N, C-alpha and C positions, 0 to 999 in steps of 0.2 A: 242209800236206796232201800225202800221197804221190801218186805218179802214178796208181796204180790208183784211189785214192779220188777224184782229180780227174776221171778218166774216167767213173767211176760217177756223180759228182755232175752232170756235164754230160749224160751219156747218158740218165740216168733220174732226174731231179730229184725224182720222187715216191717214190723208194726210201729213205724215212726209216723205219727199223724197228730193233727191238732184236734183234741176232743173238746176244746172250749166252745167251738161253734156247732151247736146241735143241729141235727137235720130234721126233716119231717118225721113225726112220730112213727116208729116202726109198727107199733101195736097199741091200739086203744089208749093213747096218751102216754105210753112209755117211750121216752126219747133216748136213743143211744147217743152218748156223748153229753148228756145233761145230768145234773144232780138228780138223785132219786126223788127229791121233793117235788119235782115236776110231775112224776107219776102219782105221788100221794095227793097232789092237788086234783088230778084227773080222776083217780080211782078211790080215794079215801085211804085210811090206814090199811096196811097190808094185814092179811090174816096170820102171817108168820114172818119172822126175820131170823135168819140163822147164818152164822159164820162157819163155813164148811171148808174142807180141804180144797174144794174146787172153786171157792170164791164166796163172797157174801151174797146170800140169796134172799130176795124179797118176794113174797108170794101173795097173789090176789086171785080170787075167784069171782068172776062177773057172771051175768046171766048167759053169756055167750062163750066164755072160755076160762081155762085155768092159765094164769099168766105168771111167769117168773122172771124177775129182773136179776141179773148177776152184776154186782158192782165191784169196783176196786176199793182200796182203803179210804179213798176220799168220798165214797158214796156216789161216785159217778157211774152211771149205767154203761156197761161195756158189752152186754149181750142180753137178748130177750128170748125166752122160750114161750111158745104159744101152743096150747092144746085146745083145739076147737071143741065146743060142746054142742054147737048147732050150725046150720048152714049159713048163718049170717056172718060168721067170723072169717076174716080175710086178712092177708098181709100184703102190704104194698112196698116194693123195693125199687130202687133206681138201677136201671140197666142201660148203659150207653146214654145216660142223661135223660132217659124216659122212664116213667113209672110203669111197673108191671104189677098187675093185680093178681094175687094168688088166693083163690077161694080154698080155705084149708080143709073143709069137709069134703071128702070124696076126690081130692086132688090125686092124680096118678103120676107114675114115673114117666109115662109117655107124654103127658101134658107138660110136665116139668122140662123134659128134654126139648120139647118144641118151643116153650115159652122162653127158656133161658139158655138156649144153645150157644149164644155168642159169649157167654161167661162161664161155660161149663168147665169144671175142674175135675177133681177126683170122683170116681163113681164105682159102685159095686152093685151087686144084685139087689140090695135093699137100701141103698143110700145114694145121694147126690150132693156134691159140694160145689157151690158156685162162688166165684170170686167177684165181688162187687166193688163199687167205687169207694174211695177214701179208706182202703185197707179193710173193708168189711167183707164178711162172708155170709152165705146162707147155707145151712145144712138141713137137708130134708131126709127123713128116715121113713121107710115104707115097710108095710107088712109083706108076707110072702105073695099076696095077691097083687102087689104093686100099688096099694092105696096108702096115702100119707097117714102116718101115725104121730109124727113129732116134727116140729119146725123150730130151728134155733137160728137167730139172726144177730150179728154183731161183730165185734173184733175177733179175728181168727184166733189170736192168742188165747182169748178167754174160752172160745169154743173148744180149742185144743185141750184146755185144762179140765173140761167136763168129761174128757175121755171118750169123746164121740167120733174123733177123727183118727182112725187107727193108724194111718200112715204117718202121723205126727208123733206117735208114741216114743220113738227113739229120741226126739228132740227134748223131751222132758224126763226121760227114763232115769237120768242121774239125779233128778231133783225130786225128793220125796217130802212134800210139805204136809204136815199134820196141823190142822187149825187148833187154836186154844179151845179148851173145854171147861165149862163151868164145873167147879168142884162143889161149892156150896152156894146157896142163894137164900135170901130172906123168904119167910113163909109167904105163899101166894095169897092174894086177896080173893075172897070167896065170890064176891059180885063186883068186879071192878067197873068203875064208871069212866075212867080215863086211861089213856095209853100214851106213854112217851117212849120214843126210840132213842136209846142212849148209845153213844160211841165210847168204847173203852180203849185206852192206850195202855198196853201191857208190856212189862219189862221181860227180860230173858228168864226170870224165875216165875213168871205168871202173876207177879204182883201188879196191882192197878196203879199205874203212874198218874193217870188222870181220867176223868169222865166228863162228858159234855153232852148236851142235848143235840141230837142230829135232826130229829123230827119232833117238833113241839106238840104238846097236847092243847096248846093255845090258852093255857092257864099257867101263869108263872109259878104259883104256889104248888100246883100239881107237879110241874117239872122239877121244882126244887126237892119235893118229896121223892120223886123218882131217882134223882141224883143221889140222895141220901141212901136209898135202897141199893143203888148200883155200887156205891162205895163199899158196901158190906159183902158184896159177892167176892168169892175167891175162885181162882182159876188154875188149871193145869196149863203150863206154857205151850205155845206153839213150838213145833220142831221142824227143822229143815235138815234132811238127811240125818235124822235122829239127834240133832243137836238143838238145844233150846235157843230160840230167837225172839227178838221183840216182835210184837204183832198188834193188830187192830181187830176189834170185834164189835159187833152191833147186837143189841138185845132190845126186845120190847119189855118195858117195865109197866105193869098194870097197877093202878092205885085206886 
């Protein structure tokens, strides 16, 4: 079992679901349960990819929102965060088999309580957690005035790992995962014209076991150059409870 799978199994043991059958896109073409390549086809290359303690994060900024997909080691999207930039941005979730449309700009606690009452879960003065179908959850965070500031949708285990559900803190308290960190990397390209997203398989010492193209630049020669660069990177290993462990990481390689 890989590290992210272990964290999920212990943080959310009830999260036994089939993620091979994707659902309707949660946000702007990002589909929870589908490979992140689906989001890349819809939104283009992300502006940033990082493997963090809380999961692999893929970030986009559109004309309407700042979007972040959190994936597992297989690059399958497990949660989506949406920060609206204008009034057109909205989230649609399924409640009791019916779609509920959530306009993210100006959405309030009172509106959330009315729209999603049948699936209400944990709540606090500035947050609401709703349990949805297929083991999914919707977490809404509000400011002191009761207006939405942050919306995260996806598998509850991954939302838990973001540290946003305080009641679940004890479930992962004993698991302290630190993602691998790049120690050295080849010199950056001044004016890159292509980007390839590479998957690294790292051993317990942080050595690169293998590299592979996760998202292609659509030019095989460019991808091969990116893999050559990737093999020259060195890493500090991931750690679980301060012990080195095998891990997976994703990076954008510009050429």
